[in-house]
N, C-alpha and C positions, 0 to 999 in steps of 0.2 A: 149831888151831881158830881161827876168826875171832872177834875180840873186838869187841863193839859200840864205836862211836866214843866214846860217853859214858863207858864203862868205861875205855877207853884214856886219855881225857883226865884222868879221876880218878886213874888209876895214875901218870900223869906229873906229878901235882901240880896239874893244871888244874881248871877248873870245868866239869862237864857242861853242854852247850849247853841242855839242857832243864830244868836245875835252876833254882830261884828265884834262886840267886846269879848265874847266867849272865844271866838276864833283868834283874836289878838292874844288872849291869855294862853291859848294852846301854843301859839308861835313863840311867846316869851318862855314858856316852860320848855319847849324843844330847844330853843337857843341856850337857855340856862344849862340844860343837860349836856348840850354839845360842848359848852365851855368847861363844864366840870369833868367830862370824860377826857377831853383834851389835856387838861391840867393833870389829872390822875395818871393818864397814860405816859405823859412826859416824865413824871416823877418815877414811874415804874421802869421806863426805858433807861433813864439816867442811872438808876441804881443797879441795873442788871446787864447793861450793854456789853461789858467786857466778856461776860459768859457767852452771850450770843455770838460775839465776834470769834471767840475761840471755837465754838461749836461749828461755825461755818468753815473755818480753816481745817478742822478735823475732817469734815465731809469732803472738802476739796482734795485733801492729800490722798484719798483713796482712788483717785482716777488713774486709768491705765497709763497716761502720759506723765504721771507724777515722778519726779526725780528728787532725791534728797532723803533726809532722815525723816522717819515716821515717828511722830511724837504722841505721847499720852496727853490727856487733857491738861494736866498741870505742867507737863513738859512743854507743850505747845505755848501755853501762856508765858512760861518763863523764857522761852526762846524769842517770842515776840518782843517782850520787854528788853531782852538783851540786844537784839538786832535792830529793833525799830523804836525803842524807847517806850515809856509808859503811855505816851500819846498814841502809840501804834494800836493799843487796845481799843481806841476810840475812832479808828478810821471808819468813815461811813456813818458817823453818829448824826450829822446834820440831816441827811436824807432819811435816816431812821426816825428822827423826831418828826420831820415833815410828813412822813408816811402815816404816822399814828393819828394825826389830826383828822384827816378824812376817814381813815380806816376804823379806828376805835370809835370815833364820833358817830359814824353811821351804824356800825354793828351793835354797839351797846344800846343806842336809842331805837334803832330799827327792830331789834329783837323784841322789845316790849310791844311794838305796834303790830309786827308780823305775827307774834304769838297770839295777840288778841283776834287776828283774822281767823285763826284755827280754833280758838277755844273761848272767845268772848272775854268778858270781864271776870269769869270764874277762874282766876289764876291758880287758886289753891288746888283745884281738882283738875287742872289741865293734864291731859294724857301725855306720856313721855314722847310719843311720836310727834305731837304738836310742838313741843319744846325743841325736839331734834330738828324738825323741818325749819322752825323759826331760826334756830342757831346757825344751821348750815346756809340758809338763804341770806341772813344778815351778814355773815362772815364772807360769803362768796361775793356779794355785791360790794361790800366795803373794800375788799381786796381789789376787785376790778377797777375801782376808782383810784386805788393807791399803787397799782403795779409800777408805774414809772419810777417812783421814789424807791420802791423795793429793789428794782433792778439796779439803780445807781448805788444803793447801799451794799448789795452783794458784790458788785464789781469793785467798789472801793475797799471792801473787806478783803478781797482776793488779790488785789494788785500788789500789796506788800510781799506776798508769797512769790509772785511772778518776778518781782524786782530782785528778791533774794536769790532766786534760782537762775538769774541772768536772762530771763525771757523778755523782760522789759527793762529799758534803761531807767525809767522813772514811772511813777504812777500815771495812769491815763488822765486822771482828772484832779484838779486842784481843789474842787469844792462842788457843791450842789449845782450852782448856776453854770459853772464851767462844764459840768457833765451834761446838763440839759442842752447847752449850746453845741457841744461836740457830737453828741448822739444824734441830734436833729440834723446836723450838717452831714455826718458820715453814714447814717443808717436810715434817716427819714423818721417819720412818726412811728412807723411799724417797729423801729428799733427799740422803742420804749416798752414794747409789749412782748419782747422775747421772753419765753418762760412764763407767759401769763397763765396758760392752762394749769401747769402744776402749782403755780402760786395761788390761783383761785381754789384749786382742789385742796391744797394744804389749808387755806384759810377756812374753807367750809368744814374740814375735819377738825381743825383746831377749835372752832366755835361750837361744833357738835360736842367736843369734850369740855370746852371752857364755859360758854354761856349756859348750855343745857345742864352740864354737871353742877355748876354753881347754883343754878336755879333749883334743880332737883335736890341737891344736898342741903341747901338752906331750908327748903320745905320739910325735909325729913328731920333735920336737926331741931327745928322749932316745934315739930309735932311730937318728937320722941324724947328729946333731951331737956325739955322744959326751958329752953332759951328763947328769948324774944328776937325778932328780926333786927332789932337795933343793937343787939349784944355783940361786942367786939369778938368774943370767943366764937360765936356763930360765924362771923365773917372770916376769921382765920381758918377754921375747920373746913368751911365750904371752899375757900380759895385753895387750900392744900389739895383737896380732892380734885378740884377742877384742873390744877396744873398737871397732875399725874395722868389723868384720862386724856387731856389735850395732847400731851407728849406721845402717849401710846398710839393715839389715832393718827397723828400728823407726821411723825418722823420720816416714813418712807417718801411721802410727798415733799417733805422739806429737803431731803437728799436730792431728789430729782430737780426741785426748784433751784437749789444752790448751784448744781452742776450745769444746768441748761442756761441759766442767766449768766454764768461766769464764762462759758465757752466762747471761743472766737473761731471764725471760719478759717479754713486752711487756704492755700494758694488757689485751689480750684473751687472754692466755695463750700467744700464739704465740712460737715460738723460731726462731732463725736456722737451726739444724741439728737434724734429727730423728734422726740416728744417724750412724754412721761412714761408710757409703757415701754418704749424702746430703751429708755434710760434704765428702767427697772430690770428689763431683760438682760442688758449688758452688765449691770451691777451684780445680779444674781449669778450669771454664768461665769463672770471673770473674777468676782470677789467673794461669792457665797451669799446665801440668803440673809445672814445677819448683817451684811454690809448695808442693807436697807435701813438698819437701825444704828448706823454710825452717828454718833452725836446724840444718842437717846438720853444718856445720863446728863451730859451737859445741857441738853435741851430741857430736861426735867428740872435740873438744878437752876436753870434760867427761868422756865415757865412758872415753877412753884413760887419763887420769891417775886416774880413779876406779878403773878396773880394776887399774892398777898399784899404787895404795895399798891397795886391798882385798885383792888376791890375795897381794901380798908380805907384808902384815900378817898375813893369815889363815894363810898357809903357815908363816911364822915362829912364830906363836903355837902352831900345831899341833905343830911340831917341838919347841918349848920345853916344851910340856906333855906330850910323850910320845905324842901321837896319830899322829905321822908325817905326811909330806907328803900332800897331796890326790892320790888315785889314781883 
């Protein structure tokens, strides 16, 4: 006679999937993954933040209202250290860390569960479109949660430039909580979501390149190169591929996000960019098509090591804590 799965599981000493114990175990597993993704993302952010900061400054210096010297990547980094000190490269670091707790926590965990909705438990044979949809959905939802912290990060990154150009007497915010208080008082709740559309679009594209590429590359490497899923070399190669594709997919949306979030309204309430497509149109007509890829190489130089640090740390933590490698 056929024995129900729950009964089989109990007879074997396991916990029935429908029992309160099974649900509790699932919640513990999700909480554990959330803690591990948060830890790994903070390690990655700390290691690569100066590159992200410099990339944002490069994207902002292309605006039509920009006055002053235009720098290369290393020239920009050197100028920031010279005029703002080494600490200048870490302006906006606190909101950047705060952003990654909900953002990376949701997208990395959500990807596994959303992917299962499209392809079930047969992860090895999951079609590319299922992984792509899962990556874009997880990234978009994660960013929607984290937009306020992202907005504060971009503004704090850009304020040093405005101070140096004489457009501000001092940075608008002294820290994360000060920024939350001032934005709420001056712009209302809606102020936290300026630039939300390009930010969500960028996150969806980043995760199309990042999660989907990492997942696909890892499957191809384990299938064709004889490496196991726990092999550090496999993690490194997969992370390198994921950083390049993520940068290629997301840079135009990243340019729009940086400029829209950083802009301030004029005396009559007018703004330079009304949305993502308007921003792209102005960038292409005023600066040329390749201006959409300003910051591509810094972005890749940042995303590639970010992916390396994040995935290697996350994979190692999963293995150490008994969750097993990412599948």
